N, C-alpha and C positions, 0 to 999 in steps of 0.2 A: 794097599791090597784089600781084596774082598774079605769082609768079616760079617757073618750072619748076625753076630751079637751087636756089632755097631749099627747095622741096619735096623735090627729089631729095637734097639734102644731109641733110634730116631723115630720109629713107627710111622713111616711115610704112608700116606693114603694111596699114592701111586708111585711106581718106579718106571722111568722112561728108558728104553733101550734104543737109541737112535745111532745109526752107524755101527751097530754092534754086529760082530761076525762070529760069535761063539755060542755054544749051547748054554742057555740060561739055567743055572742050578735049580733043581726041583724045589728045594726048600724056599727059594724066593717066590716062584710063581704059585706055590701052594699056600703061602702065607701073606702075600701082598698082591695087589692089582698091578701087574707088570704089563706095560704096553710097548709094542714094537712099531717102528716106522719101517715099512717095506715098500720099496719103489717099484711096484708092479700092480697090475689089476688082479689081485688075488681072487680066486684060487690059481690063476695062471702065473707061471714063472715063480713058483715057490723055490726056496733054496738059495744057493750062492750065485753071485754075479748076475743078478736079475737085469740090470741096465744093459750090460754087454750082450747077454743072450737075446734080449728084446731087439736091440738095434741090429745085431747080426741076422736075426730072423726076418728083418725088414719091417718090423712094427713101426708105426709112425705116431701112435698114441700109447700112453701108459697111464698109471695112476699112482698117487701117493696113498697108501693104505695104512691106517692105524688099526692095530688089532691086539687083542688080549693074548698073552703068552699062555700056552698050555704045553702038554708033554710032546706034542707033535710039531715039527718044524713048520712054521708059517701057516698053521691050521686053526688058530683060535677064531673066536667070533670077531667080526669087523665092527669097529666103532665109526669109522669114516673112510670114504674112498673118493678122492677127487682126481679127475683126469687132468693130464697135461701132455704137451707135445714132446716127442723125442727128436724133433728136428733141431739142427744146429750142432754146435760142438758140446763136449761134456761140461764145460764151464757153464754154458747156457742151461743145460739140463739140470745140473746141480743147483743152480740159482733158483730154478722153478721148484725143485724138490724142497729146498730150504724155505722158500716163501710159503708154499702150500702147507708144508709140514708145520711151520710155526703157527699159521692161522688155524689149521685144523686141530692142532694140539690145544690151543686156547679154547676152541669150541668144545672139544671132547672133555677137557678138564672141567669146564663150566657145566656141561651136561651131566657129568658124573657127580659133581658136587650138588647139583639141583635134582639129581635122580630123574632127569628128563631124557637122557640118551637111550636109544633103543638099538643095541647091537644086533647084527644079523649074522646068520650062519653062512658059511661059504658053500657054494654049489659044488659038491665033490665030483659031479659028472664033468665039470669043466676044468678040473685040476691038472696042472702039469708041474713037473719038478725038474730042476736042473742043478747039477753040482757046480761048485766053485770052479772057475776056470783056472788052469795052471799056466805059468809063463810059457811053457812049450807049445801051448795051443795058440799062441800069438804069431806063430810062424806062417808066412805065406810061401807057397811052393809054386813051381811052374804050372803044375796041373790046375791050380786055382784060376789061372788066367785063361785056361782052355775051357773050364767048366762053369765059371761064374761070370755074371754080368759086371759091367763097370760099377753099377750101383751097389751090388753085393760086395765088391772089393772095397769100395769107398766106405760102406757101412762098417765093414770089418775093421778097417784102419781107424775110422772115426770112433768106434766103440772102445778102442784100446789106447786112447790118449792118456796122458798123465792124469791121475796118479796110478793108472794100471800098467801092467807090463805091455809095452808098446808092440805094435806089429813089427815084424822084421823079416828079412830074407837071410838065408845062410849063403855065403859066397863060397866059391870053389876052394879058397884057402882056409875055410872054416870061420872066417870073420862074419860079423853081422852088419 
């Protein structure tokens, strides 16, 4: 379990929050350099479910962004941002995020230790925010087939592969 005393005793120079989905406690980011990996071209697609929201919106490119934690969700200064493709299945996309995230983390940590890194501010005029998707938002309905293209439906289904709540139909008998 989380313990500020244990962390303070360790006195880390950096704390990494990768794959993290909760609000980071203020006493951590106020006392330590906390870094988040966010899979979007911040300031676009701040908030929850960034990969799904980007794919559903028809985006074909994204970015792995490493940023400093502050009191506002996904709004800290950016240490690095590297583009990648949103084509393929989620396994392919995750593989890219892991590879880029690993390489960029090494570069950022090296730059921080040598004091050569130059973080940059996010352009607030380009900011967008999305809430975490809920499982009920994974439902496809008949109307979708009348109002959406085949590509839009494909992207919807593709964005909801495991480990996320998969796309589904509700049948007449209530089954999925």
